[in-house]
N, C-alpha and C positions, 0 to 999 in steps of 0.2 A: 504494500500500500504506500503510495507516494506521501512524502511528508508535506505538511501544510506550511504556509508562510509563518515566519517567526512571530508576527504581531498578535496572533491568536493561538499560539502554541505554548503548552506547559509541558516541561520535561520532568518526568518522575522516574524513580528507580524501581527495581523489582520489589523492594520492601514496601514502598508506598503502595504499589499496585496490589500487593498481597493484602495489605490492611484494608484498602478500598473494597476488595472482593469480599472479605469477611463481613464488612459492614453491609454492603449491597445485598448479600445473600441471606442476611438475617442472623448470622452466626455471632454477632455482637449485640443482639437485641437485649435491652431496649433501645440501643443506638441503631438507627436504621439509615442515617445519612450523616454527612459531615456537619459538625456543630458550628453554629454561628457565634458571634461574640457574646450574646446574652446567655446562650446555653453553656458556653465555655466558662463564663464567670460563675454560673450556677453550680457546675460540677466542681470547680475549684473551691467554692465556699462550703458545699454540703457533702461532697463525695457521693452524690446520688444523681440519677438521671431518670426522670419519670417515676420517682418513688422506688427505684431499684438501685442497688449499689453499682457505682462505676467509678474506678479509681482516678481517672484523669481525663481531660478533654480529648475527644477524637477529632483531630484537625488535619488539614493538608497545608503544609508550609514548606514547599520545596526550596532548596538552596540554588544558588547560581545567579550570575548577573543577568542573563537573558530572562529567567523567570521573574526576577525582581522588576525588570523593566516592563514586562508584560502585565504584571499585577498592578504596578503603579499607574498604568495607562488604562486598564480595563474598567468597565462600568457594569453595574447590575443588569442582568438580562442577556449579556453577551455570552457567546458560546466559545469555550476554549477546547481545542483539540489536545488530547492527552497522548504524549509520546513516551515510550519506554523502550530502551535498547534499539533506537532508531526505527521503531515501528509504531504506527498509530494503534492505540489500544482502547480508545474510547473518547468520550467528550464530557464536558461539564458546563452547565448553565449557571452563571455566576449569580448568587444571591447577595453575598456580602464579602468584602475584603477588609481585613482588620490587622492591626499590628500585634505581634507577640514578642515575648522576651525569650530567646532561645535557651538561655541559661535556666530560666524558671521552668521552661518546658522539660528539659532533661532532669531537673530536680523533682518534678512531679512524677516522672517515670521511674527514676533510679533512687530517689531519696537523697541524691547528692549531685552537685554540679562540678565536682572535681574532675578536671579533664585528664588526670592521670588514670582514672578508671577507664578501661578499654571500651566498655559499652557506652559510657558517657561521651568519650572522645569520638567514637564512630557516629553516634546519633546526632551529636552537636554539629558535626561537619555536614550532615544532611539537611539541616534546618535553615530556612530563610527567616526573615523578619516579618514577612507578610503571610497571613493565612487566608485561604479562600474557602467559602462554603457554598453549597448549592447542590442541586440534583445532578446526577451523573449516570452514564451508561458505560459498562465495560463487560467483557466476556466472562460469564459465570459458569460455563459448561463443565469445567473441571471440578469445581466445588459441588455443583449439582449432582455429578456422577458419584462423588464420594458420599453425599447424603443419601442417594438412592441405594448405594451398596450397603450402608448401615441399615436402611429400612428393609431391604430384602433379607438381610441376616436376621433381623428381629422377627419378621414374618415367618421365616424358615423354622425357627425354634419356638415361636410363640412367646417371645421374651417379654416378661413383665418387669424385670429388673435388669437394667443395662449399665454396666460399670465402665467408666473411662479411665485409662491410664496414659498419662503423658510420659513418653520415654525417649531418651536419646539413644539408648543401647550402644554406647560409644566407649567400649564395646559391650556386647551382651554377655553378662557374666552370671554366675550361679545365684547371686542375690536377686537379680532381675527375674530369673526363672522362678525362684521361690515366691516373690511378690505376685507374679502372674498367677501361679497355682493357688496361692492363698485367696486371692480375689475371686478366682474361678469357683472356689468352694461356696462362695456366698452370693453368686449372681447367676443369671441365666445366660448372659452374653457379655463378653468383654470387647471393648473397642480400644485397641492400642493405637494411640496417635503417635506415630513415629516422627520426631521432630526433624525438620529440614532447614537448618540455618542457612543464611545467605552468605555469611563470611565465616569460614572455619578452617582450621588447620588439622582438624580431627579426621576420623575415618569418613570417607565419602558416603553420601546418603545411600547410593545404590548397593554398596557393600554392607552397610548396616541393615538395609532392608532384606538383603539376601540371607543374612544370618538369622534375623528374626523370623523370616518366613520359613526357613529350614526348621527352626525349633518348633514353630507352631504346627507345621505339617507332619513332623515326625514324633513329637512328644506331647501333643495336646489334642483334645477333641476339636477338630478343625471347624466343625459347624458352629462352635460357640466362641470363636475368636476371629475378629476382623482387624486387619492392619490398615490404617489410613494415614497417608502422608499429611503432615501439618507444617506449613511454612512457618518457621519460628522467627518472626520479624521482631523489630524493636519493641512493639507493644507488649510482648510477653516477657520483657526484661525487668530486672529490678525487683523491689520488694512487693510489688502488686501482682507478681506473676500468677500466684495461685488464684486470685480473683478472676483474671482474664481466662485462665485455664477452666475454671468452673463455669464461666459464662459461655465459652465456646462449647464445652462438653454438653451443657444443658441444651443449647440450641442445635446441637447435632443429634439430639434425641436421647441422651443418657440421663439417668436419674441418680447416678452415684459417681463419685470421683474418688479414686484411690491415689494417695500421694505418700511419699516417704517422709520420715521425720526430718530429713535434711533438705526438703523442698524449700525453695526460696520464699521467704516471707512468713513462714509458719511460726517463727519465734514469738515469745510473749512480749507484751508491752503494758505499761501502766496508764490507765485513763479513768478519770472520775472515780478515784479511790478504789479501783478494782483492777485485777489482772485480766488481760484480754489477749486474744491472738487474732490474726487476720480471719480465722474461721468464724469468729463472732460476727463479722461483717457480711457473711454469705447467707444469712437467714432469709433475706428477701429474694434469693435466687431459686428457692425450692429445689435444691439439689443436696443430697446427703454426701458429706465428705468424710472419708475414712482415712485416718493417718496410720499407715502400716508401721509395724515394729522395725527396728534396725536389726538386720540379719548379719551374723558373723559365723565363722567356722571356729568351733571350740576344739582345741586339741585334747581336751579331757573327755568331752562328750563324743568326739570323733564324728561330728556331723554338723550340719548347718542349723543354727539355733537363733532364737530371738534373744536379744540382750535382756529382755524383761523376764525371761523364763530360765536362763542359764545361771546356775549358782556359782560358777567359777569367775574369777576376776579377769580384768582386761588383759593381763599378761598371758592368759591362755587363749585369747581371741585373735583371729586373723580377720581383718576388716576388708571390705570390698570397695576399695577406692578406684574408681574407673580410671582416673588419671595415671595412677601407678601401674595398673594392668596394661593400659594403652602404651605406656612407656616401654614395658617389656616387649610388647608386640612390635613397636616401631624399631626396636633394636634387633628384631629378628629372632627373639627368644620365644620358645613355646611355653606359655603360662602353665603352671601346674593345674592338673585336673580339678583340684579343690577350688580353684578360682574360676576356671572357665571350662565348659564342656569341650572335649577334645575335637569334636566335629566342627564346632564353631571356630576354635583356634585354627584348625587346619584350613578352613575356608578363607579366613582373613590372611594368614601368612602366605598361602599359595597365590593370593591376588596381589599382595604387597610386594612379594619377592618372586616374581615369575622367573623360571629358568635359572633358579638359584644354584642347582647342583649340576656339576659338570657331567657326571655320569649317573643319573638317577637309578637306572635299572640295576647297574652293578652294585651301587650302594645299597639298594633295596634287598637284593638277593644275598649280599654279603652279611648283613646284620639282622635280617628279619627271619622269623620262622616261616617255612614254606609249605604249601599244600602239595607240592610235587608237580603242579601244573605250571606251564609257562604262560604268564599273563602280563599284559601291559598295565603299568601303574602310574598314577598321576602324583604330582607333588602333594596334593591333598591326602591321598592314600598314605604316602610316606609319613606325613606328620601324625596321622592317626595311629599308625603302627608304632611310631617312635614314642608316642605318649604311653602306649601299652607297655613298652619296655621301661619307661620311667616308673610305671606303677608296679613293676615286678618287685616283690619284697623279700624273697628268700636270701638275698645277699646283702640286705640293707638293715 
């Protein structure tokens, strides 16, 4: 599609487009359109929108000199063409243009305006000083397909209780598996929203999706688990993350949300002579929030346990820190099976380090037990068999 002339064109990035799609499709209800100045001030003062909790104003204030010039010259009622990645993605009819304070904006989202914070720095760089409100049109086909997939799954099992889990699976480890299984015990259907960040140095989304899909298809009742991509834009960042998670989960048709104890924003705070947490602010959303226990491996219990039920001290516990497990993988090391299922580790390592072994077949036949049949083996097979050798205990 040919680009429009600059005087009526607004350039937005994929993060902004993602947020606009969530709003337009009703996934951020009660917010259904961009907020004007009056609505922005209302949310800032009350933390509510149409009598329901909403943590910060939902506005469009793109950065850049060209955008600034267009918004300074534009008038209410004019049509702006929306461009993202050099393609026309929709249009907006201007209702109002008003000034914002970018530092105040990032403080609303992150709870700080310290530019040394990587999220604050990234979001601040995306913000201009002028916001625009109005009705707009963009392509919603992808989101509508995801909503339909969840609805079909609900109909297939006659689900009355649908639980959402927001998960990065970066990488998928044993504690993730336990969290999913525990939630599955208490619900009819689980929707795993697999987070898809726009800027990340972690495992690519396709690889994380492959590992999660493998686990679901091979170790869970597949008719009761749905994996849905969720673009993890700036609006999910900061200490209000759990509120936005709950709003999106509810509007996707879930009536429960399961989160971990270390989920952003779950901590306690003191207000009006009482202890509260962010969970207290979710009462108006009509969604049940379940905070799962922290899972560790106890070398006395010899299994995965909850810290609430294990009688042994922290010095007996192995914690599941995704960053540390990911560091092992990036170094090319095979994580112990107690941390990660061998099949999952094998998928990741074989993709991150393709053609790693000079003579895979010779190495395989030299150190692995054989069936007597000559077969071709992949690097994934090799990692899985290698883990079995690590688990051999007679000489350890």
